[in-house]
TORLUMZA-461070 format. One record per atom (N, C-alpha, C, O): atom name; x, y, z; chain. Coordinates in steps of 0.001 Angstrom, whole numbers, plus 500000, padded with zeros to 6 digits. Example, Ala and Ser with C-alpha at 12.3 -4.5 7.8 and 13.67 -1.06 7.14 Angstrom:
N	513190	494310	507800	A
CA	512300	495500	507800	A
C	513200	496700	507800	A
O	514236	496681	508465	A
N	512850	497750	507080	A
CA	513670	498940	507140	A
C	512900	500030	507870	A
O	513409	501138	508039	A
This chain:
N	497899	512564	485153	A
CA	496869	512260	486133	A
C	496671	510761	486249	A
O	496494	510256	487358	A
N	496696	510028	485135	A
CA	496525	508586	485148	A
C	497642	507893	485893	A
O	497405	506926	486617	A
N	498878	508387	485719	A
CA	500011	507787	486415	A
C	499869	507945	487921	A
O	500136	507010	488675	A
N	499456	509109	488352	A
CA	499275	509351	489782	A
C	498137	508490	490298	A
O	498205	507988	491420	A
N	497091	508308	489501	A
CA	495963	507474	489919	A
C	496429	506049	490162	A
O	496070	505453	491178	A
N	497223	505487	489254	A
CA	497700	504126	489438	A
C	498664	504039	490606	A
O	498686	503034	491316	A
N	499461	505078	490818	A
CA	500346	505106	491978	A
C	499507	505085	493246	A
O	499832	504362	494187	A
N	498446	505857	493285	A
CA	497577	505881	494450	A
C	496901	504548	494653	A
O	496783	504080	495785	A
N	496455	503925	493576	A
CA	495858	502594	493702	A
C	496880	501647	494302	A
O	496542	500829	495158	A
N	498122	501749	493864	A
CA	499142	500865	494412	A
C	499329	501121	495899	A
O	499317	500181	496693	A
N	499501	502372	496285	A
CA	499741	502647	497695	A
C	498532	502299	498545	A
O	498677	501881	499694	A
N	497348	502467	497992	A
CA	496167	502014	498717	A
C	496277	500519	498915	A
O	496068	500007	500014	A
N	496603	499830	497848	A
CA	496785	498391	497944	A
C	497943	498081	498873	A
O	497870	497129	499650	A
N	499001	498861	498811	A
CA	500155	498624	499660	A
C	499803	498764	501121	A
O	500265	497976	501947	A
N	499000	499742	501455	A
CA	498636	499900	502850	A
C	497622	498869	503264	A
O	497577	498437	504416	A
N	496831	498492	502331	A
CA	495819	497525	502652	A
C	496291	496155	502252	A
O	495849	495153	502815	A
N	497164	496098	501308	A
CA	497763	494830	500949	A
C	499254	494899	501226	A
O	499996	493946	500991	A
N	499677	496059	501735	A
CA	501075	496308	501925	A
C	501701	495273	502806	A
O	501048	494631	503628	A
N	502943	495135	502617	A
CA	503702	494038	503158	A
C	503540	492928	502162	A
O	503797	491759	502450	A
N	503128	493299	501033	A
CA	502611	492553	499895	A
C	502927	491072	499898	A
O	504034	490660	500243	A
N	501944	490276	499510	A
CA	502137	488853	499524	A
C	501112	488127	498701	A
O	500549	488726	497784	A
N	500836	486867	498973	A
CA	499833	486066	498293	A
C	498749	485807	499296	A
O	498820	486336	500405	A
N	497761	485032	498976	A
CA	496624	484885	499872	A
C	496770	483666	500754	A
O	496466	482548	500339	A
N	497232	483882	501962	A
CA	497380	482807	502925	A
C	496974	483336	504289	A
O	497580	484295	504767	A
N	495967	482747	504940	A
CA	495578	483219	506263	A
C	496725	483052	507241	A
O	497566	482166	507092	A
N	496746	483919	508246	A
CA	497842	483881	509204	A
C	497365	484210	510598	A
O	496411	484969	510770	A
N	498017	483646	511592	A
CA	497697	483974	512972	A
C	498132	485398	513277	A
O	497634	486001	514228	A
N	499035	485940	512503	A
CA	499501	487316	512723	A
C	498469	488329	512305	A
O	498351	489380	512935	A
N	497717	488047	511259	A
CA	496824	489053	510700	A
C	495394	488597	510615	A
O	494808	488636	509533	A
N	494811	488170	511696	A
CA	493411	487789	511644	A
C	492587	489041	511443	A
O	492903	490106	511973	A
N	491538	488899	510678	A
CA	490755	490092	510381	A
C	489421	490095	511106	A
O	488561	490916	510786	A
N	489221	489219	512059	A
CA	488025	489258	512872	A
C	486733	489262	512066	A
O	485760	489892	512479	A
N	486700	488579	510932	A
CA	485487	488508	510135	A
C	485369	489633	509120	A
O	484435	489634	508318	A
N	486276	490574	509132	A
CA	486228	491664	508176	A
C	486521	491130	506780	A
O	487351	490236	506614	A
N	485850	491668	505795	A
CA	486079	491251	504416	A
C	486999	492224	503695	A
O	487075	492210	502466	A
N	487689	493057	504435	A
CA	488541	494075	503844	A
C	489628	493468	502957	A
O	489889	493978	501867	A
N	490248	492413	503398	A
CA	491292	491761	502595	A
C	490732	491344	501236	A
O	491360	491567	500201	A
N	489553	490741	501250	A
CA	488931	490280	500008	A
C	488569	491448	499087	A
O	488554	491300	497865	A
N	488281	492599	499678	A
CA	487974	493774	498869	A
C	489232	494368	498244	A
O	489183	494935	497152	A
N	490330	494237	498926	A
CA	491586	494821	498448	A
C	492283	493923	497441	A
O	492912	494413	496503	A
N	492178	492637	497624	A
CA	492909	491683	496784	A
C	492777	491946	495284	A
O	493792	491896	494588	A
N	491583	492223	494743	A
CA	491476	492467	493298	A
C	492278	493679	492821	A
O	492616	493771	491641	A
N	492584	494604	493725	A
CA	493367	495775	493339	A
C	494791	495409	492920	A
O	495434	496150	492177	A
N	495277	494269	493396	A
CA	496617	493821	493026	A
C	496689	493602	491518	A
O	497630	494057	490869	A
N	495698	492905	490957	A
CA	495691	492664	489510	A
C	495559	493968	488730	A
O	496210	494147	487701	A
N	494720	494873	489216	A
CA	494554	496172	488555	A
C	495890	496903	488537	A
O	496305	497440	487510	A
N	496550	496916	489682	A
CA	497855	497566	489774	A
C	498864	496901	488831	A
O	499523	497582	488046	A
N	498984	495568	488908	A
CA	499971	494861	488087	A
C	499745	495076	486591	A
O	500706	495152	485825	A
N	498492	495174	486174	A
CA	498188	495390	484755	A
C	498546	496799	484295	A
O	498699	497038	483097	A
N	498682	497733	485233	A
CA	498938	499129	484876	A
C	500290	499650	485323	A
O	500608	500816	485089	A
N	501089	498817	485958	A
CA	502362	499278	486504	A
C	503285	499831	485424	A
O	504085	500724	485705	A
N	503197	499332	484222	A
CA	504045	499827	483132	A
C	503724	501276	482786	A
O	504546	501963	482179	A
N	502552	501743	483161	A
CA	502152	503125	482898	A
C	502697	504088	483938	A
O	502451	505292	483864	A
N	503437	503564	484907	A
CA	503984	504387	485990	A
C	505493	504165	486053	A
O	505968	503509	486980	A
N	506256	504687	485103	A
CA	507685	504405	485049	A
C	508441	504740	486335	A
O	509340	503993	486721	A
N	508111	505813	486990	A
CA	508853	506244	488166	A
C	508649	505293	489351	A
O	509475	505256	490263	A
N	507570	504536	489340	A
CA	507263	503665	490473	A
C	508334	502593	490662	A
O	508592	502166	491788	A
N	508956	502160	489573	A
CA	509969	501111	489666	A
C	511148	501521	490544	A
O	511722	500688	491245	A
N	511502	502782	490507	A
CA	512626	503219	491315	A
C	512274	503326	492788	A
O	513167	503354	493635	A
N	510982	503386	493107	A
CA	510565	503493	494505	A
C	510070	502175	495086	A
O	510322	501891	496257	A
N	509385	501380	494312	A
CA	508714	500196	494838	A
C	509273	498894	494277	A
O	508769	497823	494613	A
N	510286	498955	493445	A
CA	510867	497735	492908	A
C	511596	496942	493982	A
O	512374	497499	494756	A
N	511341	495652	494025	A
CA	511971	494719	494957	A
C	511842	495159	496416	A
O	512837	495350	497114	A
N	510606	495313	496852	A
CA	510333	495703	498243	A
C	509607	494580	498966	A
O	508939	493745	498356	A
N	509759	494586	500278	A
CA	509034	493704	501185	A
C	508292	494617	502148	A
O	508899	495225	503031	A
N	506990	494711	501977	A
CA	506201	495705	502696	A
C	505362	495045	503788	A
O	504664	494058	503555	A
N	505452	495615	504970	A
CA	504618	495197	506093	A
C	503536	496252	506235	A
O	503831	497420	506492	A
N	502277	495842	506067	A
CA	501161	496779	506193	A
C	500323	496389	507402	A
O	499990	495220	507598	A
N	499995	497378	508195	A
CA	499189	497160	509390	A
C	497948	498032	509271	A
O	498041	499259	509266	A
N	496779	497387	509174	A
CA	495518	498109	509058	A
C	494713	497841	510323	A
O	494305	496708	510576	A
N	494487	498870	511105	A
CA	493666	498753	512311	A
C	492213	498626	511892	A
O	491674	499508	511223	A
N	491579	497527	512287	A
CA	490194	497282	511907	A
C	489228	497874	512927	A
O	489591	498095	514083	A
N	488022	498124	512500	A
CA	487004	498742	513352	A
C	486648	497889	514565	A
O	486187	498417	515577	A
N	486858	496570	514475	A
CA	486509	495690	515580	A
C	487629	495589	516624	A
O	487530	494798	517563	A
N	488680	496378	516464	A
CA	489776	496395	517427	A
C	490932	495480	517071	A
O	491986	495557	517703	A
N	490766	494612	516074	A
CA	491865	493755	515646	A
C	492658	494466	514547	A
O	492386	495618	514207	A
N	493627	493766	514014	A
CA	494449	494351	512942	A
C	494558	493374	511783	A
O	494643	492161	511975	A
N	494554	493920	510592	A
CA	494816	493150	509387	A
C	496274	493414	509037	A
O	496650	494540	508712	A
N	497096	492361	509107	A
CA	498521	492479	508799	A
C	498744	491874	507428	A
O	498342	490741	507163	A
N	499381	492630	506568	A
CA	499619	492183	505203	A
C	501102	492132	504904	A
O	501881	492969	505360	A
N	501469	491140	504135	A
CA	502835	490999	503649	A
C	502778	491145	502134	A
O	502092	490384	501453	A
N	503500	492122	501619	A
CA	503471	492408	500186	A
C	504904	492384	499665	A
O	505801	492996	500245	A
N	505101	491680	498580	A
CA	506422	491615	497966	A
C	506301	492061	496516	A
O	505387	491647	495802	A
N	507234	492912	496087	A
CA	507243	493354	494691	A
C	508531	492885	494025	A
O	509550	492677	494684	A
N	508464	492722	492703	A
CA	509655	492334	491954	A
C	510372	493577	491433	A
O	509973	494701	491737	A
N	511430	493372	490647	A
CA	512237	494505	490169	A
C	511446	495444	489264	A
O	511811	496608	489101	A
N	510356	494934	488673	A
CA	509503	495761	487819	A
C	508363	496405	488596	A
O	507449	496974	487999	A
N	508410	496319	489934	A
CA	507423	496900	490848	A
C	506075	496190	490813	A
O	505087	496722	491318	A
N	506021	495007	490229	A
CA	504777	494230	490227	A
C	504676	493461	491542	A
O	505671	492985	492088	A
N	503458	493358	492022	A
CA	503205	492602	493242	A
C	503279	491118	492901	A
O	502533	490623	492057	A
N	504190	490418	493571	A
CA	504344	488985	493338	A
C	503787	488161	494488	A
O	503560	486959	494350	A
N	503573	488810	495610	A
CA	503023	488108	496763	A
C	502182	489087	497575	A
O	502600	490210	497858	A
N	500992	488634	497939	A
CA	500073	489458	498724	A
C	499346	488528	499680	A
O	498479	487763	499257	A
N	499687	488584	500966	A
CA	499100	487659	501925	A
C	498737	488339	503227	A
O	499236	489414	503560	A
N	497852	487679	503950	A
CA	497555	488070	505321	A
C	498614	487373	506162	A
O	498462	486206	506524	A
N	499675	488085	506466	A
CA	500782	487479	507198	A
C	501766	488559	507629	A
O	501748	489684	507129	A
N	502607	488188	508553	A
CA	503752	489018	508946	A
C	504832	488754	507898	A
O	504979	487621	507440	A
N	505579	489769	507518	A
CA	506664	489566	506555	A
C	507993	489680	507288	A
O	508177	490551	508139	A
N	508905	488795	506949	A
CA	510216	488865	507591	A
C	511074	489900	506878	A
O	511029	490031	505655	A
N	511838	490616	507649	A
CA	512785	491589	507118	A
C	512144	492585	506138	A
O	512567	492670	504985	A
N	511126	493337	506586	A
CA	510480	494298	505684	A
C	511422	495444	505306	A
O	512349	495780	506043	A
N	511158	496029	504145	A
CA	511905	497214	503722	A
C	511065	498478	503928	A
O	511601	499581	504040	A
N	509739	498303	503976	A
CA	508813	499407	504206	A
C	507731	498938	505176	A
O	507261	497803	505097	A
N	507345	499826	506090	A
CA	506212	499580	506989	A
C	505165	500654	506696	A
O	505479	501840	506595	A
N	503907	500209	506562	A
CA	502810	501129	506263	A
C	501695	500912	507280	A
O	501448	499791	507723	A
N	501021	502015	507643	A
CA	499978	501967	508668	A
C	498774	502785	508244	A
O	498906	503870	507678	A
N	497604	502248	508526	A
CA	496358	502976	508315	A
C	495261	502272	509085	A
O	495527	501366	509875	A
N	494016	502694	508852	A
CA	492898	502028	509508	A
C	491834	501656	508471	A
O	491860	502112	507327	A
N	490911	500823	508908	A
CA	489877	500311	508011	A
C	489043	501427	507397	A
O	488753	501384	506201	A
N	488653	502421	508181	A
CA	487835	503509	507645	A
C	488539	504249	506520	A
O	487912	504616	505526	A
N	489834	504467	506673	A
CA	490601	505156	505630	A
C	490620	504337	504349	A
O	490400	504868	503260	A
N	490885	503039	504482	A
CA	490937	502169	503308	A
C	489584	502136	502608	A
O	489508	502244	501384	A
N	488531	501988	503379	A
CA	487189	501930	502776	A
C	486819	503265	502118	A
O	486173	503276	501070	A
N	487214	504367	502713	A
CA	486950	505677	502122	A
C	487620	505782	500756	A
O	487012	506269	499803	A
N	488859	505330	500656	A
CA	489584	505387	499384	A
C	488959	504451	498361	A
O	488734	504840	497215	A
N	488677	503221	498770	A
CA	488102	502229	497856	A
C	486762	502711	497300	A
O	486486	502552	496111	A
N	485932	503298	498161	A
CA	484572	503690	497771	A
C	484474	505099	497202	A
O	483394	505534	496801	A
N	485588	505809	497164	A
CA	485575	507197	496698	A
C	485342	507277	495193	A
O	485789	506422	494429	A
N	484640	508312	494796	A
CA	484488	508600	493371	A
C	485796	509107	492775	A
O	485997	509068	491561	A
N	486678	509583	493645	A
CA	487993	510089	493233	A
C	489052	509507	494176	A
O	489523	510193	495084	A
N	489426	508233	493958	A
CA	490369	507577	494877	A
C	491724	508257	494951	A
O	492394	508183	495981	A
N	492136	508909	493895	A
CA	493425	509603	493911	A
C	493402	510717	494952	A
O	494306	510821	495781	A
N	492368	511546	494902	A
CA	492258	512636	495869	A
C	492058	512105	497283	A
O	492619	512647	498236	A
N	491265	511052	497424	A
CA	491028	510467	498747	A
C	492331	509922	499324	A
O	492596	510070	500516	A
N	493135	509296	498482	A
CA	494427	508773	498922	A
C	495349	509919	499325	A
O	495983	509876	500379	A
N	495415	510936	498481	A
CA	496279	512087	498770	A
C	495848	512769	500066	A
O	496693	513168	500868	A
N	494553	512901	500272	A
CA	494048	513491	501514	A
C	494473	512661	502726	A
O	494874	513206	503754	A
N	494379	511336	502591	A
CA	494760	510452	503690	A
C	496251	510593	504008	A
O	496644	510568	505174	A
N	497063	510739	502987	A
CA	498499	510961	503214	A
C	498728	512313	503890	A
O	499490	512412	504852	A
N	498070	513339	503386	A
CA	498259	514695	503914	A
C	497806	514840	505358	A
O	498400	515598	506125	A
N	496754	514115	505732	A
CA	496233	514220	507096	A
C	496902	513256	508059	A
O	496663	513317	509265	A
N	497739	512363	507536	A
CA	498396	511388	508394	A
C	497562	510140	508647	A
O	497933	509313	509480	A
N	496438	509985	507941	A
CA	495616	508789	508087	A
C	496332	507567	507509	A
O	496047	506431	507890	A
N	497248	507810	506601	A
CA	498136	506778	506064	A
C	499557	507239	506341	A
O	499940	508360	506009	A
N	500320	506364	506949	A
CA	501732	506664	507174	A
C	502563	505480	506702	A
O	502088	504344	506687	A
N	503789	505747	506322	A
CA	504711	504684	505929	A
C	506123	505158	506184	A
O	506414	506354	506197	A
N	506993	504177	506387	A
CA	508386	504495	506701	A
C	509297	503418	506131	A
O	508914	502254	506014	A
N	510490	503824	505785	A
CA	511493	502874	505331	A
C	512134	502196	506528	A
O	512229	502783	507606	A
N	512568	500970	506340	A
CA	513252	500220	507385	A
C	514727	500171	507005	A
O	515079	499645	505949	A
N	515579	500709	507846	A
CA	516997	500805	507530	A
C	517312	502136	506870	A
O	516432	502765	506281	A
N	518549	502564	506965	A
CA	518948	503888	506479	A
C	518645	504100	504997	A
O	518036	505104	504629	A
N	519062	503167	504145	A
CA	518834	503323	502704	A
C	517359	503432	502362	A
O	516969	504257	501536	A
N	516538	502602	502995	A
CA	515097	502633	502730	A
C	514446	503875	503321	A
O	513466	504376	502770	A
N	514972	504381	504430	A
CA	514444	505622	505001	A
C	514685	506779	504038	A
O	513819	507636	503859	A
N	515855	506800	503424	A
CA	516169	507851	502444	A
C	515262	507718	501224	A
O	514698	508706	500754	A
N	515124	506495	500713	A
CA	514286	506259	499535	A
C	512840	506682	499806	A
O	512220	507341	498971	A
N	512308	506311	500956	A
CA	510933	506673	501305	A
C	510812	508184	501486	A
O	509791	508766	501118	A
N	511823	508821	502039	A
CA	511801	510278	502170	A
C	511697	510958	500821	A
O	510938	511914	500663	A
N	512453	510474	499847	A
CA	512395	511022	498489	A
C	511020	510762	497889	A
O	510453	511632	497228	A
N	510480	509558	498120	A
CA	509166	509203	497594	A
C	508093	510123	498190	A
O	507207	510585	497470	A
N	508166	510387	499487	A
CA	507189	511275	500133	A
C	507260	512677	499531	A
O	506229	513302	499285	A
N	508457	513161	499298	A
CA	508619	514481	498691	A
C	508028	514499	497283	A
O	507357	515458	496902	A
N	508275	513446	496513	A
CA	507742	513362	495154	A
C	506217	513334	495166	A
O	505578	513970	494327	A
N	505626	512597	496115	A
CA	504163	512544	496207	A
C	503583	513901	496585	A
O	502523	514281	496087	A
N	504268	514638	497460	A
CA	503785	515972	497833	A
C	503814	516894	496613	A
O	502866	517636	496357	A
N	504901	516832	495880	A
CA	505011	517662	494679	A
C	503936	517274	493656	A
O	503303	518140	493052	A
N	503740	515970	493471	A
CA	502708	515503	492531	A
C	501332	515967	492970	A
O	500466	516219	492131	A
N	501119	516084	494279	A
CA	499830	516532	494800	A
C	499459	517926	494337	A
O	498275	518248	494234	A
N	500445	518756	494058	A
CA	500168	520111	493580	A
C	499574	520115	492169	A
O	498922	521077	491764	A
N	499807	519033	491431	A
CA	499349	518962	490037	A
C	498069	518155	489872	A
O	497595	517958	488753	A
N	497509	517687	490985	A
CA	496289	516874	490897	A
C	495056	517747	491040	A
O	493933	517243	490993	A
């Protein structure tokens, strides 16, 4: 259960920090005054401190360039660039467009806030995936296959939560 929880925290961060990067404002991802980025940023450290507890994550999220698009309530979008290293740790998390992404993730502000504020973020994340409130796709054939396997694994893991 703990491993799935940290995986969910990562994917929440990935969708909200996805496209993973460092903290640099960008013309691509203005947040229209929303503090959502600032709320998500601390999750990167939580994830990085616990990534070793999720051995399987390295095979799915190691060395990725993630483009995350979060539709904000004010009609703008928060675009995140997230980069992970071979150990699946987030090395860069920024408000920016990422060049040559390997994964694209999409969600909206309400979904992210629901997960962040949930008493059970794992279940809230799984619900968001199941309902399509969070979507993600691989870029390129190899990444599409990898993401397909990851989606299947998450569905199977959902039966045990």
